[in-house]
N, C-alpha and C positions, 0 to 999 in steps of 0.2 A: 395495463389497467389504469395507470395514472392518466393516460391520454383519454381513455374512455370516460373516466370520472369527470375530467375537466370539460369534455365536450358534451356529455350526456346528462350529468346530474340534474342541472336546472330544468332541462327539457323534460326529463322523465317525471320529476317532482311536479312541474307545472301541469303536465298531462294528467297525472293522478289526482291533483287537487281539483281540476275541472271535472274529472270523472266521478270522484267520490264526494267532493265538497268537504273533505276532512283533511286538514293539514297534517295532523299527526300520523294518520294512516298513510298519507302520501309519502311522507319522509321515511317512515318505518318500512314501507313496502319497497321504496327505492333503495334504501340501505340493504334490505334483504336481497334484492336482485343483484346488487354488486357483490354481496357476500357469496351468493351462489355462483356468480361469474368467477370469483376467485377460486372456487373449488373445481368448477367444471372446465373452464377455458384452458388451463394448463394441461388437463387430461385429454380433452376432446378437440382442442384447437379453438382459435377465435372465430366466431361465426362471421358469415359474409357481411351481415348488417348488424354490428354490435348494438346500435341504438334500438333497432326493432326488437332484438333479443331481450335487451334490458327492459324495454317497455312492456313486452308481453309477460316476462317473468314478474315484473313489479305488479302488473294487474292481477296475476294469479295470487301473489302474496297478499295483495290488498283484499282480494276476494276472501281468502282464508281468514284474515284479521277481522273483517267485517262480519263474517259468519259467526266467528267466535264471540262477537259482541251481541249476537242475537238478531242482527239485521236480517230481514227475510231474504232467503237465498236467491230466489228468482229475481227479486227486485235488484239486488246487487249485481247479479249476472247481467241484467239488462243495462244497468249503468255502465258497466265496464266494457261490454261488448259493443254498445251503441256509441260510445265516446270515440269517435274517429279523431285522428290526429289533427285534422284541420279545424275542429271545433265548430263547424258550421251548423251542427245540429243542436247546439246548446244555447238556450235563452234567446233574447231579442238580438237584433242586429248590433254588432259591436264595432266601433270605429277601428279596432285593431285589424279586422278583416279587410278593411279598405286600404290599408297602407302596407300590408305584408304581401310580397309577391307570391304567386301561386305555387312556386317551386320551393318555398321555404315556410311551409305551414306551421312548423314548430315555433316560429317567432311570434305568432298570434298569442300563444299561451305565455311566452316569455314577457310580452308587453303587458298582458293581463296581470301577470304575477307582480311586475314592478308597480303598476298602478294600485294594486291591492296592498302591497307592502307599504306604499306611501300614502295610504288613506289618512286624511286629516283627523279621523277619530282616534288614531293611534298616536301616543306621545312620540316625539321625535326620536328619543332613545330607543323606543321599541321598533320604530321603522328601521333604524340603522341595524339593530340586531337581527331582525327578521329578514331583511334584505340580504345581509351577508350570509345568513344561514341557508336560506332557500335558493336565492339566485346565485350567490357565490359559492355555496357548498362548503363554507368554512365550518370547522368544528367549533363548538361553544367555547372551548378553552382558547382557541385562536382569536375569536372575536373579543373575549374578555381581555386577553393580553394586549390587543390592539388599542383598547380603550381604557387600559389601566384600571380595571375593576376586577374583583374576585370572580372566579368562574361561577360560583353559586349565584352571585348577583346577576350575571349575564343570563344564566339559565332561567332565572325567574322572569326576567324581562321577556324572553322569548315565549315562555309559557303563558304569561299574561297577555302578550300580543295575540297569540292564537285564540285564547279564550275570548278576547275582545272581538275578534273577527267573527267568531262563532256566535257569541251572545248578542252582538249588535247587528248581526245579519249583514255584515259588510259584503257587498256583491263582488264576485270574482270576474271583473270585466273592466274594460276601459270605459270611462263615463261618456255620456253624450257630448256633442261638440260644445254646447252652451256651458257645460260644467268644467271644460278642460282648463280655462285660464286659472281658476282658483286652485286647481290641482297641480298646476305646472311646477310650482316651487318645490313641493314635496317630491315629485317624480325626479326632477333634476338633482335634488339632493341625494337620492338613493343611487342614481346613475353615477354621480360624482364619487360616492363612497365605494362603489364597485371599482371604479377606475383607480382610486387611491390604493386599494388593496392590490390591484394589478401593477401599479407603478412601483410600490415598495411593499413587499410581502411582510405580513406581521410575524411570520415564523417560518422555520423550515430551512432547506438547503439551497434555495434560490432567492436571488435578489428581487426578481420580478415574477409576477403571474401574468404572462402574456395572454393566456386564455381569458382572464378576467378583463384585461385591458381591451382585447378585441370585442368582448361581450359588451363592455361599456360603450365603445364606439358604435357598435351595431344598434344598441338600444337608443343612443343619442340620435342616430340617423332616423330611426323610426319616430321618435318624438318630434324631430324637425319636420318629418313628413306629415305628422298629425297636425302640427301647428307651425306652418311655414313662416308666419309673420312674427313669431316669438323671438325677439332679439336674444334673450338670455339662453334659449335653447340652442340657437346657432352659435352663440359665444362658447357654450359648454362644448359643443362638438368641435369647434375650432381649437379650444384649449386641449382637448383630448388628442386631436390629430397632431398638433404641434409637439405635444409631450411625447407621443408615441413615435414621432419621427426619429427620435434619438435612441429608441429601444435597443437596436442592434449594437450600438456602441457603448452602452452603459455597463456591459460586462465583457471580459476578454474570453479567449477560447477555453479557459479553465473555469469560467463562471465567476471570476473575481471582479469586484467592483472597479469601474474606471470612472474617475471624477469627471465632472463637466469640463473642467479646464484641460484635461488630458485626452478627451475623446477626439477621434478622427472625424472631423466635421464633413469631410468629403463623402463619408458613408451615411450621413443623415438622409432620411428618405425625403427627397425633393418633391415627390408627388404629394405626400401628406402635408409638407410645409406649404406648398402652393395652394392646396385646398383650404388649409386652415387660415392662411392670410386672406384668401378670397372671401371666406365666410365673414371674417372680421370687417373687411372693406364694404360688405353689403349693408352693414348697419348704418342707419341714418346718423348715429352719433359718433361714427368712427372719426370723421374729420375733426370734430370738436375735441375728442379725446386726444388725438394726435397733436392738437394745438395746445394741449394743457388744460382744456376745459372738460370737466367730467360731471355735468349736472345730472345726466341720466345713466351713467355707466353703472351697471350692476356688478355683483361680485364675480360672476363668471366672466364677464367682459374684461374686468380688470386682471383676472388671472390669465386670461387668454392673451392679453397685451404683454404680460410679463413673459409668457412663453414666446410671443412674437419678437420681443427684444432679443432673446437668445437666438431665435431662428435667423434673425437678420444679421447677427454679428458674424463677420467672416472669421474672426479668431476670438479666443477667450479674452485676450487683452482689449479687444474692440468693443466688448460688451458695455452698454450704457447703464451702469449700475445706479446712477443717480435717477434715471427714468424709472428703474425698478423700485427704488425707494419711494418715489412719488406714487407709484401704483399701490404699494403696500400702505402708505399713509392714507390713500383714499379707501382702501379695503378696511383699514382699522376704524374708519369712521362709519362703516356699514355693519361691522360685526365685532362683538366682544370675544375674540378668539385668541387664546394664548399662542396658537400655532401661527396665526398671522403676525403677531408681534415677534415671535421667534424668527420667522423667515425674514421679516423686516430687519431684524438685528443683524442677520447674516449679510443682507444687502448693504446695510450701513457699513459693516466691516469691509466689504469688498469695495465700496465706493470711497470710504474715507480712511481706511487703514485699520490694522488689527486692534489698536487700543480703543478706537471708537466702537468697533464691533464688540469687544469685550465689555465695554460699559453698557452697551445696549442689551447684551445677553445677561449681564448681571441684574439689570432691571427686570427682565423676564423671569430669571431664576428667583428673584425676591418675591414674586407673586405666589410662588409655590404651586402653581397649577400644572407644571410640567415635571413634577417629581417622578422619577423613574423612567423618564423619556430619554432614550439613549442618545438621540441626536443632540441634546443640549450639551452634555459634557464633550461629545465628539466635536461640536462646533467650537466650544471653548478651547479644547486642546489644539485645534487647527490654528486659531488666532494666537494662542500663546506660543505655538511653535514659530509662527511668522514673526512674533515680537521677540524672539530669542529668549523667552522665559521657559527654558527647556525642562527644568525640574517640575514646574507647575504643569507644563504640557504633559509630561509623563504621567503625572498623577491623574489628570483628567482622562487621558487615553485609557488608563486602567479602569477608571470608573465606567467609561463608555463600553469597554470590552465586556465588563460584567453584566451590562444591561442589554447588549446588542441581541436582537431576537433571531437574526438569520446568520448562517455560516459565512456567506460572502462578506457581510459587514464585519463580523468578528475577525476574519482573516485580514481584511483591509486595515482595521485598526491596529492589529498586532504588527503588521508591516510598518505602519507609521510609527508605532512605539519603538520598534527595533531600529528604525532609521535614526532615532534620537541618540542611540548609543548607550 
């Protein structure tokens, strides 16, 4: 059931949104279909095509919901029966139909869903919440935890976003070519957020959500197909590929976390690394960036370059951490993000020693914007351990364990604490 959920949730939701135009009904009907699957599949067996079964069942549930709302029955039936999976019968020509291969029609709707979630009429916070809910399939409580806000606050953001889409008549489609450039930033942001959740899950018993990581890469490829000259789109795809190249080595056979320094680099995916580096090299600004000049480097390019530094290092000890600090300095000039400053502080510690890292982390902590973020005490504990300040390290490990959202991270931190004796 988990596999079906991860593979089919966004596709079924996207199909139902297109068919009904109602985001709430789409989500409720999709959830209803999965609930029925939970009841019937153990008894009757898994259907030959689980996705088709879920879509058909969700359509029936949607039909019932809309009938109860008083929508004229025959009209609803026409919507749901006529809404073929390829979306070709809906509205004017959509650029999504031009970039999605004929054998993968469900990605048309996935791309429409992302562009709608990233619509500029929605506040950025609402785009984030709506994307993770509809595309990522995360529960509201999971999204709230990821962004360190109460569940009720996050629930209201999602409700308001749906109301805004309905009241403002935001179309469920990819915009025409002339409007794509101004929409690119928002779309890349939501793809990036999906990838983030895939890279480090916000809760649960797994460190990674590889389904979401794969979804983000697929969506990034589609965006690059839509806008082949967009450097930041290629840079984001490069970053995701380089990051994903390490996925198989980030956990061991038991699902426990393996640090970057301890990973078996011979198992990194060389195909993804080659593709990611080639995408970076295609940029007109790549040579200048490599030479230390970044007049046009965007945020995704800089993050891709950080991943490229790791990919090119034959060993952990060979990593050019000073180059990574330089990338984070450039990133910090582009965005007021406490996470950028946090990651820069870690790079400083790796480049210049644990005391330098602790000083940089103390500055980040003093801002107060990462209160409750488990990786802050975790990083402090690691540098304190290296500085032989073991009692302080133990205290910070305990703080990190109390905050860690996933089981693999908690087990990793508990092992580190135990190693201190």
